[in-house]
C-alpha positions as CSV (number, residue, x, y, z in Angstrom):
1,M,0.0,0.0,0.0
2,L,2.9,2.4,0.7
3,T,4.1,2.3,-2.9
4,I,0.6,3.0,-4.3
5,S,0.2,6.1,-2.2
6,P,1.1,9.2,-4.3
7,G,4.5,10.1,-3.0
8,P,7.2,12.0,-4.9
9,D,8.6,9.0,-6.6
10,I,5.4,7.8,-8.1
11,I,4.4,11.3,-9.1
12,Y,7.8,11.7,-10.9
13,V,7.3,8.3,-12.7
14,L,3.9,9.6,-13.8
15,V,5.4,13.0,-15.1
16,I,8.2,11.2,-17.0
17,G,5.7,8.8,-18.5
18,I,3.5,11.6,-19.7
19,R,6.4,13.7,-20.9
20,K,8.8,11.1,-22.4
21,G,6.7,7.9,-22.7
22,F,6.6,4.4,-21.2
23,K,10.1,3.3,-21.9
24,D,11.8,6.2,-20.1
25,A,9.3,6.0,-17.2
26,F,10.0,2.3,-16.9
27,L,13.8,2.9,-16.8
28,L,13.3,5.6,-14.2
29,S,11.2,3.1,-12.2
30,F,13.8,0.4,-12.5
31,G,16.5,2.9,-11.3
32,L,14.3,3.9,-8.3
33,V,13.7,0.3,-7.4
34,S,17.4,-0.6,-7.9
35,G,18.3,1.9,-5.2
36,I,16.3,-0.1,-2.7
37,I,19.2,-2.7,-2.6
38,I,21.4,0.0,-1.1
39,H,18.9,0.8,1.6
40,T,18.4,-2.9,2.3
41,S,22.1,-3.3,2.6
42,L,22.4,-0.4,5.0
43,V,19.7,-1.9,7.2
44,A,21.0,-5.5,6.9
45,F,24.5,-4.5,8.0
46,G,23.5,-1.9,10.6
47,V,24.9,1.1,8.9
48,S,21.5,2.8,8.9
49,T,21.7,2.8,12.7
50,I,24.8,4.9,12.5
51,I,23.1,7.3,10.1
52,K,20.1,7.5,12.4
53,A,22.3,8.1,15.5
54,S,24.1,11.0,13.9
55,P,21.9,14.0,13.1
56,T,24.9,15.6,11.2
57,V,25.3,12.6,8.9
58,F,21.6,12.4,8.4
59,L,21.3,16.1,7.6
60,G,24.3,15.8,5.2
61,I,22.5,13.1,3.3
62,K,19.3,15.1,3.2
63,I,21.1,18.2,1.9
64,L,23.0,16.1,-0.7
65,G,19.7,14.6,-1.9
66,A,17.9,18.0,-2.0
67,V,20.8,19.5,-4.0
68,Y,20.8,16.7,-6.5
69,L,17.0,17.2,-7.0
70,L,17.5,20.9,-7.4
71,Y,20.3,20.2,-10.0
72,L,17.9,18.0,-11.9
73,S,15.2,20.7,-11.9
74,Y,17.8,23.1,-13.3
75,K,18.7,20.6,-16.0
76,V,15.0,20.3,-17.0
77,F,14.7,24.1,-16.9
78,R,17.6,24.5,-19.4
79,A,16.2,21.7,-21.7
80,P,13.8,22.5,-24.4
81,A,10.1,22.0,-23.7
82,E,9.2,19.1,-25.9
83,I,7.5,15.8,-25.8
84,Q,10.1,13.5,-27.4
85,I,8.9,11.5,-30.3
86,N,12.0,10.5,-32.2
87,L,13.7,7.3,-31.1
88,S,17.3,8.5,-31.3
89,S,17.0,11.0,-28.5
90,T,15.0,8.5,-26.4
91,Q,17.7,5.9,-26.8
92,Q,20.4,8.3,-25.6
93,S,18.4,8.9,-22.4
94,N,18.0,5.2,-21.4
95,T,20.8,5.1,-18.9
96,Q,20.1,8.7,-17.9
97,F,16.7,7.9,-16.5
98,F,17.9,4.7,-14.8
99,V,20.9,6.5,-13.2
100,Q,18.6,9.4,-12.2
101,G,16.1,7.1,-10.5
102,F,18.8,5.2,-8.7
103,W,20.4,8.3,-7.2
104,M,17.1,9.8,-6.4
105,N,16.3,6.7,-4.3
106,V,19.8,6.3,-2.8
107,L,20.0,10.0,-1.7
108,N,16.6,9.9,0.0
109,P,17.4,9.1,3.7
110,K,13.7,8.7,4.4
111,V,13.8,5.4,2.5
112,T,16.5,4.1,4.8
113,L,14.5,5.2,7.8
114,F,11.4,3.5,6.4
115,F,13.4,0.3,5.9
116,M,14.8,0.5,9.5
117,A,11.2,0.7,10.8
118,F,9.5,-1.7,8.4
119,L,11.9,-4.6,7.6
120,P,12.7,-5.8,11.2
121,A,9.0,-6.3,11.9
122,F,8.8,-8.9,9.2
123,L,11.9,-11.0,10.1
124,W,10.6,-14.5,10.5
125,D,13.6,-15.8,12.6
126,K,15.0,-13.2,14.9
127,E,17.9,-15.5,16.0
128,S,19.6,-16.5,12.8
129,G,20.2,-15.5,9.2
130,Q,18.9,-11.9,9.6
131,V,21.0,-10.5,6.7
132,I,19.5,-13.1,4.3
133,Q,16.0,-12.3,5.6
134,F,16.6,-8.5,5.1
135,Y,17.6,-9.2,1.5
136,V,14.6,-11.4,0.9
137,L,12.3,-8.7,2.2
138,G,14.1,-6.0,0.3
139,V,13.8,-8.0,-3.0
140,L,10.1,-8.6,-2.3
141,F,9.7,-4.8,-1.7
142,M,11.6,-4.1,-4.9
143,L,9.3,-6.5,-7.0
144,Q,6.1,-5.0,-5.7
145,A,7.4,-1.4,-6.2
146,L,8.5,-2.3,-9.8
147,L,5.1,-3.7,-10.5
148,I,3.3,-0.6,-9.3
149,F,5.7,1.8,-10.9
150,S,5.4,-0.1,-14.2
151,V,1.6,0.2,-14.1
152,V,1.9,3.9,-13.5
153,A,4.5,4.2,-16.3
154,L,2.3,2.2,-18.7
155,L,-0.8,4.4,-18.0
156,A,1.3,7.6,-18.2
157,G,2.8,6.3,-21.5
158,R,-0.7,6.1,-22.9
159,C,-1.3,9.7,-21.9
160,Y,2.0,10.5,-23.7
161,K,0.6,9.1,-26.9
162,I,-2.4,11.4,-26.6
163,L,-0.4,14.5,-25.6
164,T,2.0,14.2,-28.6
165,K,-0.9,15.5,-30.6
166,Y,-0.8,18.7,-28.6
167,P,2.7,20.2,-28.7
168,K,1.9,23.1,-26.4
169,S,1.3,20.6,-23.6
170,S,5.0,20.0,-23.4
171,L,5.6,23.4,-21.8
172,I,3.2,22.6,-19.0
173,L,4.7,19.2,-18.5
174,K,8.2,20.7,-18.4
175,Y,7.2,23.0,-15.5
176,L,5.3,20.2,-13.8
177,Q,8.5,18.2,-13.8
178,I,10.5,21.1,-12.4
179,F,7.8,21.6,-9.7
180,V,8.0,17.9,-8.8
181,F,11.8,18.1,-8.3
182,I,11.6,21.2,-6.2
183,F,8.7,19.7,-4.2
184,M,10.8,16.6,-3.6
185,A,13.8,18.6,-2.5
186,L,11.8,20.7,-0.1
187,Y,10.0,17.6,1.2
188,I,13.4,15.9,2.0
189,I,14.9,19.1,3.7
190,L,11.8,20.3,5.6
191,T,10.7,17.1,7.2
192,H,12.5,16.5,10.5
193,E,12.2,12.8,10.9
194,Y,15.2,10.8,12.1
């Protein structure tokens, strides 16, 4: 249920799907989901406890994540407002969206905190093999997130096909994408959880 709720990640998958199409939105989704393995590892090996115990480290990660999102909003601002239809420019962006999604997830300390709170409650044997159990739970979370993000990307991709008929919609979508990045950056910085 957590993944279905409209948080910043799912909204961004939706915006990319509408603006760039299913393929780029799926690659973004795959990048976002791949970042989960880092958070799973941090929890499995106890590093997340160190992050949580140090407000300075946690704040540093939050600032780094927010700066990255603001940088992405600047890149979108500088890019032309267009809905990409030609395949050559879309192929060049394949790794771009995967990498972008990966770093967006990894630099979001709230994901680590969520995993710290969520995963231990579902360990089935508290005495042995906890690292393996954390990875099993992390992979299950990754699979369900990829499924949900893919459905959102697919539906947004259908909107993309409709919007390509209306070129002026690209300007609105460009600024929506910028807004989502700025919103995500502010959300990360202004929430005081740790």
